[in-house]
C-alpha positions as CSV (number, residue, x, y, z in Angstrom):
1,M,159.3,50.8,80.9
2,T,157.8,49.2,84.0
3,V,154.5,50.9,85.2
4,R,152.2,50.3,88.3
5,Q,148.6,50.3,87.7
6,F,145.4,50.8,89.7
7,N,142.2,52.4,89.4
8,G,142.9,53.3,85.7
9,I,145.7,55.3,86.6
10,S,149.3,54.1,85.4
11,Y,152.5,55.6,87.1
12,P,156.3,54.8,86.3
13,I,158.2,52.9,88.2
14,P,161.4,55.0,88.5
15,G,164.5,53.8,86.5
16,I,167.3,55.1,84.2
17,D,165.6,52.7,81.9
18,T,162.4,54.5,82.1
19,A,164.0,57.9,81.6
20,I,165.7,56.7,78.8
21,Q,162.5,55.8,77.2
22,V,161.0,58.9,77.9
23,L,163.6,61.0,76.5
24,R,164.3,58.8,73.4
25,P,161.2,57.0,72.8
26,G,161.9,54.0,70.3
27,A,165.1,53.9,70.8
28,R,167.4,50.6,71.8
29,W,170.3,50.3,73.9
30,G,172.4,48.3,76.3
31,M,174.3,49.2,79.2
32,E,177.2,47.8,80.8
33,N,178.8,49.7,84.3
34,D,176.3,52.6,83.9
35,K,177.3,53.5,80.1
36,F,176.1,52.7,76.9
37,C,177.7,49.7,75.4
38,D,174.7,49.3,72.2
39,W,172.8,52.3,70.8
40,E,170.3,52.1,68.4
41,D,167.9,55.1,67.2
42,E,166.0,55.0,64.2
43,E,165.9,58.7,64.4
44,G,169.7,59.4,64.6
45,R,169.6,60.7,68.1
46,E,172.5,60.6,70.2
47,P,172.1,58.7,74.0
48,P,170.7,60.8,76.7
49,T,173.3,62.4,78.7
50,D,173.3,62.4,82.5
51,A,172.4,66.0,82.7
52,E,169.0,64.8,80.7
53,I,168.3,61.6,82.6
54,Q,168.8,62.8,86.4
55,P,165.6,65.6,86.2
56,E,163.5,63.0,84.4
57,L,164.7,60.2,87.2
58,A,163.8,62.8,89.8
59,R,160.3,63.7,88.1
60,E,159.6,59.8,88.0
61,I,160.4,59.9,92.0
62,E,158.7,62.5,93.0
63,I,155.3,60.7,91.3
64,F,156.2,57.4,92.8
65,R,156.7,59.0,96.2
66,Y,153.2,60.8,95.7
67,F,151.5,57.2,95.0
68,E,153.0,55.9,98.2
69,Y,149.6,55.8,99.8
70,E,148.2,53.7,97.5
71,R,151.1,51.0,97.7
72,K,150.8,51.0,101.6
73,R,146.9,50.9,101.2
74,S,147.0,47.9,98.9
75,E,149.4,46.0,101.4
76,G,147.2,47.3,104.4
77,Y,143.6,46.2,103.1
78,P,142.5,43.0,104.3
79,L,143.0,39.6,101.8
80,L,139.8,39.9,99.5
81,E,138.7,36.4,100.8
82,D,138.5,38.4,103.9
83,Q,136.8,41.1,102.8
84,L,134.1,39.4,101.0
85,D,133.2,37.5,104.3
86,L,132.9,40.7,106.0
87,L,130.8,42.0,103.4
88,Y,128.6,39.1,103.4
89,H,127.9,39.2,107.2
90,D,127.1,43.1,107.0
91,I,124.6,42.1,103.8
92,K,123.2,39.3,106.2
93,N,122.5,41.8,109.1
94,G,121.7,44.7,106.8
95,N,124.6,46.8,108.2
96,L,126.5,48.3,104.8
97,E,126.5,51.8,106.1
98,N,128.6,51.2,109.2
99,G,129.4,47.7,108.9
100,S,132.7,45.2,109.6
101,W,133.7,45.7,105.9
102,I,133.6,49.3,105.5
103,K,135.2,49.9,109.0
104,S,138.1,47.7,107.9
105,I,138.6,49.8,104.4
106,D,138.1,53.4,106.1
107,E,140.7,52.2,109.1
108,V,143.0,51.4,106.1
109,K,142.3,54.8,104.2
110,E,142.5,56.9,107.2
111,K,146.0,55.3,108.1
112,F,147.5,56.0,104.5
113,P,145.6,59.1,103.5
114,K,145.6,60.4,100.2
115,P,148.1,63.5,99.5
116,K,146.4,66.6,99.8
117,E,148.8,68.1,97.1
118,P,147.3,67.7,93.6
119,Q,148.4,64.5,91.6
120,P,151.4,64.9,89.6
121,D,150.9,65.2,85.8
122,L,151.2,61.7,84.2
123,T,150.5,63.2,80.4
124,L,154.1,62.1,79.8
125,Y,154.0,58.7,80.4
126,I,150.4,58.1,78.6
127,N,151.9,57.2,75.4
128,Y,154.4,54.8,76.8
129,T,151.8,52.7,79.4
130,S,149.4,51.2,76.6
131,A,152.0,49.2,74.9
132,I,154.2,48.6,77.6
133,P,154.3,45.4,79.9
134,T,152.7,46.5,83.2
135,R,153.2,45.3,87.0
136,D,149.6,45.2,88.2
137,V,149.2,45.0,91.8
């Protein structure tokens, strides 16, 4: 399962593979042309059906959409070295409250606001994110 991490939050990057890992933790499989060609499950479970996979995939997509603001902010912030330069000059000028750095960060946060609705429940994914490769950005 591939997840994206920021500020101590991990959320899944939607995909059939992620859905299968959530639905059948620990199972191993191969797929070819959207069909299982290999399936190993030590607990003896059958592969998940499309009727099981699609709702999980929809949940993952909903979570991914919620965090769109975070991905856009990540792309919109000035480069770290530019931020440090802005911060340096703001410190030298004694202008931390409304200096260039804070204005540049506020501009991005205002352009890409955090959604007003509550954050989706990520509890289902907590057990998977600690032992899985992540995509830090």
